[in-house]
C-alpha positions in Angstrom: 52.4 106.9 164.6 52.7 103.6 162.8 55.7 102.7 160.7 55.3 100.6 157.6 58.2 98.6 156.1 58.3 97.3 152.6 60.8 94.7 151.7 61.6 93.9 148.0 63.5 90.7 147.5 66.1 90.7 144.6 67.1 87.2 143.4 70.7 86.3 142.6 72.1 87.5 139.3 73.3 84.2 138.1 70.3 82.1 136.9 69.6 79.0 138.9 72.1 79.9 141.6 71.4 79.7 145.3 72.7 82.3 147.5 72.1 85.7 149.1 70.2 88.4 147.2 69.7 92.0 148.1 66.8 93.8 149.4 65.9 97.5 149.6 64.1 98.4 152.8 62.0 101.5 152.7 60.5 102.9 155.8 57.6 105.3 155.4 55.3 107.0 157.8 52.1 109.1 157.4 52.3 112.9 157.9 50.1 114.8 160.2 47.2 114.5 157.8 47.5 110.7 157.7 47.4 110.2 153.9 50.5 111.7 152.4 53.5 109.4 152.7 57.1 110.7 152.7 60.4 108.9 152.4 62.3 108.6 155.6 65.2 106.2 155.0 66.4 103.6 152.6 69.1 101.1 153.2 70.3 97.8 151.7 70.2 94.6 153.7 71.2 91.0 152.8 68.3 88.6 152.7 68.7 84.9 151.8 66.8 84.3 148.6 66.3 80.9 146.9 66.2 81.1 143.1 63.3 79.3 141.5 64.0 76.0 139.7 63.9 76.2 135.9 61.4 73.6 134.9 59.4 72.3 137.8 55.8 73.3 137.6 52.7 71.5 138.8 49.7 71.3 136.5 46.1 72.2 137.3 44.1 69.4 138.9 41.2 68.0 137.0 38.8 68.0 139.9 38.9 69.7 143.4 37.5 66.6 145.0 40.7 64.6 144.3 43.5 66.5 145.9 47.2 66.0 145.3 48.7 63.1 147.3 52.3 62.3 148.1 52.7 59.9 145.2 52.5 61.9 142.0 52.5 58.9 139.8 49.4 57.3 141.2 47.1 60.3 141.8 44.8 59.5 138.8 44.0 56.1 140.0 42.8 57.0 143.4 39.1 56.2 143.9 38.6 58.5 146.9 40.3 61.4 148.7 43.3 60.6 150.7 44.6 62.6 153.7 48.1 62.8 152.3 46.8 65.4 149.9 46.2 67.7 152.9 49.6 66.9 154.3 51.4 67.7 151.0 49.8 71.1 151.0 50.1 71.8 154.7 53.7 70.5 155.3 56.5 73.0 154.9 58.7 70.0 154.0 56.6 68.9 151.0 57.9 71.3 148.4 59.7 74.6 148.1 57.7 77.8 148.6 58.3 78.9 145.0 56.4 75.8 143.8 53.3 76.4 145.9 50.1 77.7 144.4 50.0 81.5 144.1 47.5 81.7 146.9 49.9 79.9 149.2 53.0 81.8 148.2 51.4 85.2 148.5 48.9 84.7 151.3 50.2 81.8 153.4 46.8 80.0 153.1 45.8 76.7 151.5 43.6 76.5 148.4 40.2 75.1 147.8 38.7 75.8 151.2 41.1 73.8 153.2 42.3 74.9 156.7 45.4 76.9 157.1 47.8 74.3 158.5 50.6 76.8 158.7 48.9 79.1 161.2 46.0 77.0 162.4 43.5 79.6 161.4 40.4 78.8 159.3 39.5 80.1 155.9 36.2 81.8 155.5 33.9 80.9 152.7 34.6 84.1 150.9 38.3 83.1 150.5 37.5 79.8 148.9 38.6 79.8 145.3 39.0 77.3 142.5 42.4 75.6 142.2 44.9 77.5 140.0 47.9 76.4 138.0 51.0 76.2 140.1 53.9 78.1 138.7 57.5 78.9 139.6 57.9 82.5 140.5 59.8 84.9 142.7 57.7 86.3 145.5 57.6 89.9 146.5 56.7 90.3 150.2 55.5 93.3 152.0 56.1 93.6 155.8 53.5 95.7 157.7 52.9 96.5 161.3 51.9 93.7 163.8 48.4 95.1 164.1 47.8 94.6 160.5 49.2 91.1 160.2 47.7 89.5 163.3 44.8 87.2 162.9 41.4 88.7 163.7 41.1 86.3 166.7 43.8 84.2 168.5 41.2 81.7 169.5 41.2 79.8 166.2 44.6 78.2 166.7 44.3 74.5 165.8 47.9 73.8 166.6 47.1 74.2 170.3 44.5 71.4 170.1 45.0 67.6 170.2 42.3 65.0 169.5 41.8 61.7 171.2 39.6 59.3 169.3 38.1 56.4 171.4 38.2 53.2 169.3 38.5 50.4 171.8 34.9 49.5 172.6 33.7 45.9 172.3 30.8 46.9 170.1 28.5 44.1 171.5 25.3 45.8 170.2 26.8 45.8 166.6 27.6 42.1 166.7 28.2 40.0 164.5 29.8 42.8 162.4 32.2 43.2 165.3 33.0 39.6 165.6 36.4 40.0 164.0 36.8 43.8 163.9 36.6 46.8 166.2 33.5 48.9 165.9 35.4 51.9 164.3 36.7 49.5 161.7 33.2 48.5 160.5 32.8 49.4 156.8 30.2 52.0 155.9 29.1 53.7 152.7 30.6 51.1 150.4 34.3 52.1 150.7 34.8 53.8 154.1 35.3 52.7 157.7 33.6 54.4 160.7 37.0 55.7 162.0 37.3 57.7 158.8 34.6 60.1 159.9 36.2 61.6 163.1 39.7 61.4 161.4 38.4 63.4 158.4 36.6 65.9 160.6 39.9 66.5 162.4 41.8 66.9 159.1 39.1 69.3 157.7 39.2 71.3 161.0 42.9 71.7 160.9 43.6 69.6 163.9 46.9 67.9 163.2 47.6 66.1 166.5 45.6 62.9 166.8 45.7 59.9 169.1 43.5 56.8 168.5 42.9 54.5 171.5 42.4 50.9 170.5 41.7 47.6 172.4 39.2 45.0 171.2 39.7 43.3 167.9 42.0 46.0 166.8 43.8 44.2 164.0 41.7 45.5 161.1 41.5 49.0 162.7 45.2 49.2 163.1 45.8 48.0 159.6 43.4 50.6 158.2 44.9 53.4 160.1 48.4 52.4 159.0 47.4 52.2 155.4 45.3 55.4 155.3 47.0 57.8 157.6 50.6 56.8 157.1 52.1 60.1 156.0 55.6 58.8 155.5 58.4 60.3 153.3 59.5 62.5 156.1 56.4 64.6 155.8 55.1 66.0 159.1 51.5 67.0 159.1 51.1 70.7 159.6 54.8 70.9 160.4 54.5 69.3 163.9 51.4 67.1 163.7 51.0 63.3 164.0 48.7 60.4 164.0 49.5 57.8 166.7 47.7 54.6 167.7 47.7 54.0 171.4 47.0 50.3 172.0 45.9 49.0 175.3 49.0 47.8 177.2 50.2 46.7 180.6 52.4 48.8 182.8 54.3 48.2 186.1 52.2 48.2 189.2 48.9 46.5 190.1 46.8 49.1 188.3 48.8 48.6 185.1 47.6 45.0 184.8 44.1 46.0 183.8 42.8 46.8 180.3 40.9 50.0 179.7 37.9 50.1 182.1 36.0 52.8 180.4 36.4 56.0 178.3 38.0 58.0 181.0 40.3 55.2 182.2 41.5 54.7 178.6 42.6 58.3 178.4 43.9 58.2 182.0 46.3 55.4 181.2 47.9 57.6 178.5 47.5 61.0 180.1 51.2 61.3 180.6 51.5 61.9 176.9 49.9 65.3 177.3 53.0 66.4 179.2 55.2 65.3 176.4 57.4 67.9 174.7 55.5 67.7 171.4 52.3 68.6 173.3 53.8 71.6 175.1 51.7 74.0 173.1 48.5 72.1 173.4 45.9 73.9 175.5 42.7 71.9 174.8 42.0 68.2 174.3 39.0 67.1 172.1 37.6 63.7 173.1 35.9 61.9 170.2 34.0 58.7 169.6 35.0 56.4 166.7 31.4 55.2 165.8 29.4 58.3 164.9 28.4 59.5 161.5 28.4 63.3 161.1 30.4 66.2 159.6 31.5 68.9 162.1 34.0 71.7 162.3 35.7 70.9 165.6 37.5 74.3 165.8 34.1 76.0 166.0 33.5 73.7 168.9 36.8 74.6 170.5 36.4 78.3 169.8 33.1 78.4 171.8 34.8 76.5 174.6 37.5 79.1 174.8 35.2 82.1 174.4 33.3 81.2 177.6 36.5 79.9 179.3 34.9 76.5 180.2 36.7 73.7 181.9 34.6 71.2 179.8 32.4 71.7 176.8 30.0 69.0 175.7 28.7 68.6 172.2 24.8 68.5 172.3 22.0 67.7 170.0 18.5 69.3 170.1 16.0 66.5 170.8 12.2 66.1 170.4 9.8 64.3 172.7 9.8 61.1 170.6 13.5 60.3 170.9 14.5 62.2 174.1 14.1 59.2 176.4 16.7 57.2 174.4 19.5 59.6 175.4 21.3 61.1 178.3 19.7 64.6 178.8 21.0 67.8 180.3 19.6 71.0 181.8 21.3 74.4 181.3 20.9 77.9 182.7 20.5 81.0 180.6 24.3 81.1 179.8 24.4 77.6 178.5 26.1 76.2 181.6 25.1 72.6 182.4 23.4 72.3 185.7 21.8 68.8 185.7 22.1 65.4 184.1 19.6 62.6 183.6 20.2 59.2 181.9 17.3 58.2 179.7 14.5 59.7 181.8 10.8 58.9 181.3 7.5 60.3 182.3 7.6 63.2 184.7 11.4 62.9 184.9 11.6 63.5 181.2 9.4 66.6 181.3 11.5 68.0 184.0 14.5 68.0 181.7 13.0 70.4 179.2 15.2 73.5 178.5 15.0 76.7 176.4 17.3 75.8 173.5 17.2 79.3 172.1 20.0 79.9 174.6 22.2 77.7 172.4 21.2 79.4 169.1 17.9 77.7 168.0 15.1 79.9 166.7 11.8 79.9 168.6 10.1 77.5 166.3 12.9 74.9 166.4 13.3 75.3 170.1 9.6 74.6 170.7 9.9 71.4 168.6 13.1 70.3 170.3 12.9 71.2 174.0 15.6 68.8 175.1 19.4 68.6 174.6 21.2 65.2 174.5 24.9 64.5 174.7 26.8 63.6 171.5 29.5 61.9 173.5 32.2 64.3 172.4 33.9 66.8 174.6 36.5 69.5 174.8 38.7 69.7 178.0 41.2 72.2 179.1 44.4 70.1 179.0 45.3 70.9 182.6 41.8 70.3 183.8 41.6 67.0 182.1 44.8 65.8 183.7 43.7 66.9 187.1 40.2 65.3 186.7 41.7 61.9 185.7 44.6 61.7 188.2 43.7 63.9 191.2 40.0 64.9 191.4 38.4 61.6 190.2 41.1 58.9 190.0 38.6 56.1 190.6 36.0 57.1 188.0 36.3 55.4 184.6 33.7 57.0 182.4 33.4 60.5 181.2 29.6 60.8 180.5 28.4 58.9 183.5 30.9 59.8 186.2 33.5 62.5 185.7 31.5 65.1 183.9 28.4 65.1 186.2 30.7 65.2 189.2 32.7 68.1 187.8 29.5 70.0 187.2 28.3 69.3 190.7 31.6 70.4 192.2 31.4 73.8 190.6 33.6 73.4 187.5 32.4 75.2 184.5 30.7 72.7 182.2 29.3 74.2 179.1 26.9 73.0 176.3 27.6 73.4 172.6 24.7 72.8 170.3 25.3 70.9 167.1 22.2 71.2 164.9 23.0 69.0 161.9 22.9 65.4 160.9 24.3 63.0 163.5 23.9 59.2 163.9 25.2 56.9 166.6 26.2 53.7 164.8 25.6 51.6 167.9 23.3 48.8 166.8 22.7 46.7 163.8 19.4 48.6 163.1 21.0 52.0 163.3 24.0 50.8 161.2 21.7 49.4 158.5 19.4 52.4 158.3 22.3 54.9 158.3 23.9 53.1 155.3 20.6 52.9 153.3 20.0 56.6 154.0 23.3 57.3 152.1 21.7 56.0 148.9 18.5 58.1 149.2 18.0 61.1 147.0 18.6 63.5 148.5 20.6 61.8 151.3 20.6 63.1 154.9 24.4 62.7 154.9 26.8 62.3 152.0 30.5 61.7 151.6 30.7 63.8 148.4 31.4 67.3 149.8 34.4 69.0 148.2 34.6 71.5 151.1 35.0 68.8 153.8 35.6 65.4 152.2 35.7 62.1 154.1 39.0 60.5 153.5 39.7 56.8 153.3 42.4 54.3 152.3 43.7 54.7 148.7 42.9 51.6 146.6 43.8 50.7 143.1 40.7 49.2 141.7 38.9 49.4 138.4 35.6 51.3 138.0 32.4 49.3 138.7 31.3 47.3 135.7 27.5 47.3 135.2 25.9 45.2 132.4 22.2 45.4 131.5 21.2 46.2 135.1 18.4 48.2 136.7 19.9 50.4 139.3 18.0 52.9 141.4 19.0 54.8 144.6 22.1 52.8 145.1 25.8 53.2 145.8 28.1 51.0 143.7 31.7 50.9 144.8 34.9 50.4 142.9 35.9 47.0 141.7 32.3 45.7 141.5 30.8 43.6 138.7 27.1 43.4 138.2 25.4 41.6 135.3 21.7 41.7 134.3 20.4 42.3 137.8 18.2 44.7 139.8 19.7 46.9 142.5 17.5 49.3 144.4 17.9 51.1 147.7 21.1 49.4 148.4 24.8 49.7 149.2 27.2 47.6 147.1 30.7 47.5 148.6 34.1 47.0 147.1 34.7 44.1 144.8 31.2 42.8 145.0 30.2 40.2 142.4 26.5 40.0 141.6 25.3 37.4 139.1 22.6 37.4 136.5 19.0 37.6 137.5 19.7 38.7 141.1 17.6 41.2 143.0 19.2 43.3 145.6 16.7 45.6 147.4 16.9 47.3 150.7 20.1 45.6 151.4 23.8 46.1 152.1 26.7 44.1 150.5 29.9 45.0 152.4 32.0 43.4 149.5 35.1 41.4 149.4 38.8 41.6 150.2 39.9 39.8 147.0 38.9 38.5 143.6 38.7 35.0 142.5 39.9 34.1 139.0 37.9 32.1 136.6 40.1 29.1 137.3 39.7 29.5 141.0 35.9 29.7 140.6 35.8 26.6 138.5 37.9 24.7 141.1 35.6 25.8 143.9 32.5 24.8 142.0 34.1 21.4 141.0 34.7 20.7 144.7 31.0 21.5 145.6 31.7 25.0 146.9 30.3 28.4 146.2 32.4 31.3 144.7 32.7 34.6 146.5 29.8 36.9 145.7 26.0 36.6 145.0 25.1 33.7 142.8 22.7 33.8 139.8 19.0 34.2 140.5 19.4 35.1 144.2 17.1 37.5 146.0 18.4 39.6 148.9 16.3 42.0 151.0 16.4 43.4 154.5 19.9 41.9 154.9 23.6 42.7 155.4 26.0 40.5 153.6 29.4 40.7 155.3 32.8 40.5 153.6 33.8 37.5 151.5 30.5 35.8 152.0 29.6 33.1 149.4 25.9 33.2 148.4 24.9 30.3 146.1 22.5 30.3 143.2 18.8 30.9 143.6 19.0 31.7 147.3 16.4 33.8 149.0 17.5 35.9 152.0 14.6 38.1 152.9 13.4 37.0 156.4 9.9 36.5 155.0 8.9 34.8 158.3 9.6 38.0 160.2 12.0 36.5 162.7 13.1 39.1 165.2 16.2 37.5 166.6 18.1 34.3 165.6 21.6 33.1 166.3 22.9 30.3 163.9 26.6 31.2 163.6 27.4 27.6 162.6 25.6 28.2 159.3 26.7 31.8 159.1 23.3 33.4 159.9 22.5 36.0 162.5 19.3 38.0 162.8 18.9 41.1 165.1 16.0 43.5 165.0 14.6 41.5 162.1 17.7 42.3 159.9 19.5 39.2 158.5 23.3 39.3 158.7 25.3 36.8 156.8 28.6 36.4 158.6 32.0 37.2 157.2 33.5 34.3 155.1 30.2 32.3 155.5 28.9 30.0 152.8 25.2 29.8 151.9 24.5 26.8 149.6 22.5 26.9 146.4 18.7 27.2 146.9 18.8 28.2 150.6 15.8 30.3 151.9 16.3 32.4 155.0 
């Protein structure tokens, strides 16, 4: 026989006072027929109650895309979502319970489709609702039996998950964009950085414990992380979460004199953190790359890992015959367990790697079109298994995908595949970077940052809206702070603070933008000294090109690679061509009338 307890909180009599109120506790139980309730016992207990403030109320937000941040005075000027909004809602320290939205106060769940940072469970689509006005009110709570209050599954507990984002690669294939910045710090989509993608996926999945490993050219990456994910004001994300940058460092001993030697070695050098007291509740570690473009619920990934009780689970993509040989492929058995690996196989070796992808959830038609599975380069490890792999089982191996994971599968550890059947792009080369950016401007795009259910966050900036005068614009993204005058922009990305002069044509191109503005006086001085102002000069034509930050393109320049040059290195003059795509280097100056 189940007992139900109802608690009614009674606020203090004196208005505005803080103290102890009364509560009546009624215990009821069903009779033998199960539907007639009879009173058993009533007693008075003392329950601390905080009276609501008199005047504090939070108004309805104008748009669900722009969530509340920690700075209430500057919310209206934010050009893009900022993660502090999620923290303000998810932190128990952010504001009193009686000032939370009604949905939070009554149901302990966050509004507008966000993850439940209090309990780590996920909101279903049916529970998503529009934001409501926040009001001060006294809450009546009902206590019920444990069976009724417990989450449907204990698997979805994001507080028991930590994420490690690998951001230390040299990014040689993305050079010259990585000449002065780490690959995850490369701008994308006009206003974002690549690192914002896995960080936002973590935030949207409810994962509140995040480590970012950095090494090469880490200045701009560290700066962006500090500005964007600095939660400050004593707010702790999710109550006990954190974002920590783990820079490559030296430690005592001969082995401590070396930099990160690979993905696994980078995690190994900081594996002692997993034994830290703040990670005592962590059961699983998600290993993520900082240079992929996709949107993914990592907790669905973790849930599958836990359901099958795997030691390692690998994120996989279904792959067709045309692209399969460009990836590392895997074979699975009828349970989804990985049995074999092959790195970029061809010919008969490629055909031998075909698998039945219906095992992972594809329908028969999709499985026939995609008979291979390729690794995404993201993994879930049991924490204890990861520590043992790195320090005991395979202490000399430095790479996850090429060494540790294949050996673990061969040695009998349970290595499972998890199929991700959605948009994913590896931003590994100039060509892939260029095409991924231009795809963002297509209609409809394969991927977009504008998703209220799972936004991509970035650094808050205080810039004016783009100013566009007498321009023809088609299939383009124009970022904040830009100024365009009497020009044509098609199939292009125009980044922050870009200045495009009269008569310019920007087609099939990407302008990364600028870090600063030049005043009219500064421009006049630059021109008087024979220089070129920051931006694109009047009458210039740019196509099939990337213009990096703070570049100065003179008047009547033509940057189109009309000659079809495949590769060219001329860094002295600020020009670099890879895969036929022209890149104008950061801070480079291209004189008036130049043709490339």
